[in-house]
C-alpha positions in Angstrom: -68.9 39.2 54.6 -70.1 35.9 53.1 -71.8 35.6 49.7 -74.5 33.0 50.0 -76.5 33.7 46.9 -75.8 34.6 43.3 -79.0 36.0 41.8 -79.9 36.5 38.2 -83.2 36.5 36.3 -85.3 33.5 35.6 -86.7 32.4 32.2 -84.7 32.5 29.0 -81.0 33.3 29.3 -78.4 35.3 27.3 -74.7 35.1 27.0 -74.0 38.0 29.4 -75.5 36.5 32.6 -74.4 33.0 31.7 -70.8 34.2 31.3 -71.1 36.3 34.5 -72.1 33.1 36.3 -68.9 31.5 35.2 -66.9 34.2 36.9 -69.0 34.3 40.1 -69.4 30.6 40.7 -65.7 30.2 40.5 -65.2 32.9 43.1 -68.1 31.9 45.3 -68.4 28.1 44.8 -70.5 27.6 47.9 -73.1 30.2 47.0 -76.5 29.1 45.7 -77.3 30.2 42.2 -80.8 31.7 42.2 -82.7 32.5 39.0 -85.6 34.7 40.0 -87.4 38.0 39.2 -89.0 38.0 42.7 -88.5 41.4 44.3 -87.4 39.8 47.5 -84.5 38.2 45.7 -83.4 41.1 43.4 -83.2 43.6 46.2 -79.6 44.2 47.3 -78.4 42.6 50.6 -75.0 41.9 52.0 -75.1 38.1 51.4 -75.8 38.2 47.7 -74.6 39.4 44.3 -77.3 40.4 41.8 -76.6 40.6 38.1 -78.5 41.3 34.9 -81.6 42.1 36.8 -82.8 44.6 39.5 -82.6 47.8 37.5 -79.5 49.2 39.3 -75.8 49.3 39.0 -74.0 49.8 42.3 -70.9 47.8 42.8 -70.7 48.7 46.5 -74.2 47.2 46.9 -73.3 44.2 44.8 -75.9 44.7 42.1 -74.9 44.7 38.4 -77.7 45.4 36.0 -77.4 47.4 32.8 -81.0 47.6 31.5 -81.9 50.9 33.3 -81.5 54.4 32.1 -79.0 55.9 32.3 -77.1 52.7 31.6 -73.6 52.1 32.7 -70.9 53.0 30.1 -67.2 52.3 29.7 -64.8 55.3 29.8 -64.9 55.4 26.0 -68.8 55.5 26.0 -69.4 52.0 25.0 -72.1 50.2 26.9 -71.6 47.5 29.5 -73.7 44.3 29.7 -73.8 42.5 33.0 -70.8 40.4 31.9 -68.7 43.5 31.4 -69.7 44.9 34.8 -68.9 41.6 36.5 -65.6 41.3 34.7 -64.6 44.9 35.6 -65.3 44.3 39.3 -64.4 40.7 39.8 -62.2 39.7 36.8 -58.9 40.2 38.5 -60.0 38.1 41.4 -61.2 35.5 39.0 -57.8 35.4 37.2 -56.0 35.0 40.6 -58.3 32.2 41.4 -57.4 30.6 38.1 -53.7 30.7 39.2 -52.7 33.3 36.8 -49.3 34.7 38.0 -49.7 38.0 39.7 -47.5 39.9 37.3 -49.8 38.8 34.4 -53.2 39.5 35.9 -53.6 43.1 34.6 -52.3 42.2 31.1 -54.7 39.2 30.8 -57.6 41.1 32.3 -57.2 43.9 29.7 -56.7 41.6 26.7 -59.7 39.3 27.7 -61.9 42.4 28.2 -61.0 43.8 24.8 -61.3 40.7 22.7 -63.9 38.6 24.6 -65.9 40.6 27.0 -66.5 43.8 25.0 -68.0 41.9 22.0 -70.5 40.2 24.3 -71.3 43.6 25.8 -71.9 45.2 22.4 -73.9 42.4 21.0 -76.1 42.2 24.1 -76.8 46.0 23.9 -77.5 45.9 20.1 -74.6 48.3 19.6 -73.2 46.1 16.9 -75.3 44.0 14.5 -74.7 40.3 14.7 -75.2 40.2 10.9 -71.8 41.8 10.6 -70.5 38.3 11.2 -71.8 37.5 7.7 -72.4 33.8 6.9 -70.9 33.0 10.4 -73.5 34.9 12.3 -74.9 31.5 13.6 -71.5 30.7 15.0 -71.0 33.7 17.2 -70.6 32.8 20.9 -73.8 34.4 22.1 -75.8 32.6 19.4 -74.2 29.3 20.2 -74.7 29.6 24.0 -78.3 30.7 23.5 -79.0 27.8 21.2 -78.8 25.7 24.4 -82.1 27.2 25.7 -85.1 24.8 25.8 -87.2 24.6 22.7 -90.2 26.9 22.6 -92.7 24.0 23.3 -90.8 22.5 26.2 -93.0 23.4 29.1 -91.6 20.9 31.6 -91.1 22.3 35.0 -87.6 23.6 35.6 -86.6 23.3 31.9 -85.1 26.9 31.8 -83.0 26.3 34.9 -81.7 22.9 33.8 -80.8 24.3 30.4 -79.0 27.3 32.1 -76.9 24.9 34.2 -76.1 22.7 31.3 -75.0 25.8 29.3 -73.0 27.1 32.2 -70.7 24.1 32.0 -70.1 24.8 28.3 -69.5 28.5 29.0 -67.1 27.7 31.8 -65.0 25.5 29.5 -64.8 28.3 26.9 -63.9 31.0 29.4 -61.3 28.9 31.2 -59.7 27.8 27.9 -59.4 31.5 26.8 -57.8 32.4 30.1 -55.4 29.5 30.0 -54.5 30.3 26.4 -53.6 33.9 27.3 -51.6 32.8 30.3 -49.7 30.3 28.2 -49.0 32.9 25.6 -47.3 35.1 28.2 -45.3 32.1 29.4 -44.2 31.3 25.8 -43.2 35.0 25.3 -40.8 34.8 28.2 -39.2 31.6 26.8 -39.0 33.1 23.3 -37.3 36.3 24.6 -34.7 34.2 26.4 -34.1 32.2 23.3 -33.7 35.4 21.2 -31.0 36.5 23.6 -29.3 33.2 23.2 -29.5 33.4 19.4 -27.9 36.8 19.4 -27.5 37.9 15.8 -28.1 34.5 14.3 -30.9 34.0 11.8 -32.3 30.8 13.4 -34.2 30.8 16.7 -34.1 27.5 18.6 -36.9 26.8 21.1 -37.2 23.9 23.6 -40.7 22.9 22.3 -43.4 24.1 20.0 -45.1 27.3 21.2 -46.5 30.6 20.0 -43.4 32.6 19.0 -44.2 35.5 16.7 -45.4 37.8 19.5 -42.2 37.4 21.4 -40.1 37.9 18.2 -42.0 41.1 17.4 -41.8 42.4 21.0 -38.1 41.9 21.0 -37.7 43.6 17.6 -35.8 40.6 16.4 -36.2 41.5 12.7 -33.1 39.5 11.8 -34.6 36.1 12.6 -35.8 34.1 9.6 -36.6 30.6 10.8 -37.5 28.7 14.0 -36.5 25.2 15.0 -37.8 23.0 17.9 -38.3 19.4 18.8 -41.7 17.7 18.1 -41.9 14.3 19.6 -39.1 12.2 18.2 -38.5 14.6 15.3 -37.5 18.2 14.9 -39.2 20.9 12.9 -38.1 23.9 10.9 -40.8 26.6 10.5 -41.0 30.0 8.8 -42.0 33.3 10.6 -45.2 34.8 9.3 -45.2 38.6 8.8 -48.7 39.0 10.4 -51.7 37.3 12.0 -53.9 37.6 8.9 -51.4 36.4 6.3 -49.4 33.4 5.3 -46.6 35.6 3.9 -43.4 34.8 5.7 -40.1 36.6 6.2 -38.5 33.9 4.1 -39.8 30.6 2.6 -38.1 27.3 2.6 -36.3 26.4 -0.6 -38.5 25.8 -3.6 -36.6 22.7 -4.5 -37.7 21.0 -1.2 -41.5 21.6 -1.7 -43.6 18.6 -1.3 -40.7 16.1 -0.9 -40.4 13.4 1.7 -37.7 11.0 2.9 -35.1 9.9 0.3 -36.3 12.5 -2.2 -35.9 15.3 0.3 -32.5 14.0 1.4 -31.4 14.0 -2.2 -32.7 17.5 -2.9 -31.3 19.0 0.3 -28.2 16.9 0.8 -29.2 16.4 4.4 -29.4 12.9 5.8 -32.4 12.6 8.1 -34.5 15.1 6.3 -38.1 13.6 6.3 -40.7 16.1 5.0 -41.2 19.6 3.5 -44.7 21.0 3.1 -45.7 21.9 -0.4 -46.4 25.4 1.0 -42.7 25.7 2.1 -43.6 26.8 5.6 -42.5 23.7 7.6 -39.9 20.9 7.3 -39.2 18.0 9.5 -36.0 16.0 10.2 -35.2 13.1 12.5 -32.6 14.9 14.6 -31.5 18.3 15.9 -28.3 18.2 13.8 -30.3 17.5 10.6 -32.9 20.2 11.2 -30.2 22.8 11.9 -28.4 21.8 8.7 -31.7 22.3 6.8 -32.2 25.6 8.6 -28.7 26.9 7.6 -29.3 25.9 4.0 -32.7 27.7 4.1 -31.0 30.8 5.5 -28.3 30.7 2.8 -30.9 30.5 0.0 -33.0 33.3 1.6 -30.0 35.6 1.8 
């Protein structure tokens, strides 16, 4: 079976069919994107996928609308938009096409659905109020994508379709960045877990480069770790480990005597030659070598304990 057409509705667009188009155009790059409400186009056929239009949801027939009654619901009773329906059916294939490792596909599919797809579904269905975003309501993804529509008095022929295609490139960049970010996080987690094993019962975790590390530390249950060191360009950094995503509180802070100091002043305060900088917030320090940063780290551990 060959998919020759990807069919969604014409006129103004919303985030759900735009983001659905990101997924489908990646999987079927040779298919023609058709924006139409003509009955001939929005009637199921073997050579097309129809979404956000047509008044039906039937994955076997390749039609994915959510405006009809009864509307399609998730297992927990929350409503789908066309994006959620497309993601549920084609998301794993999309991730594979994005070169996500096979063992990570299900994990990323679920996390992306929960944190990216579901909010789009809920907003599109009016299940949550965009005003809940408070002063940032104008910065929600659906609002930003829909701001790319033509202005109300732009009556030039094809304006809606041109705007849709322009917005599609923006939406594609955002979706792909989110997928790459999640895949990178899992790669980082594997590196962190190996480094934790190497650190054994030590208080300092040494990584080969800067990377997200807290998720791996928490997954490993490495509660004994206090600080992380890694190279950064020609220098090395020493960082604290935050206790949560929504706080700057750390397991241990760098010594108060180092706060805000640089170069000779930090060398004098710490007694470490090569110490270059300590942030006033005491969550990061920099030195010019691995030996120097490890010396700073051991001093920080000693003070914390």
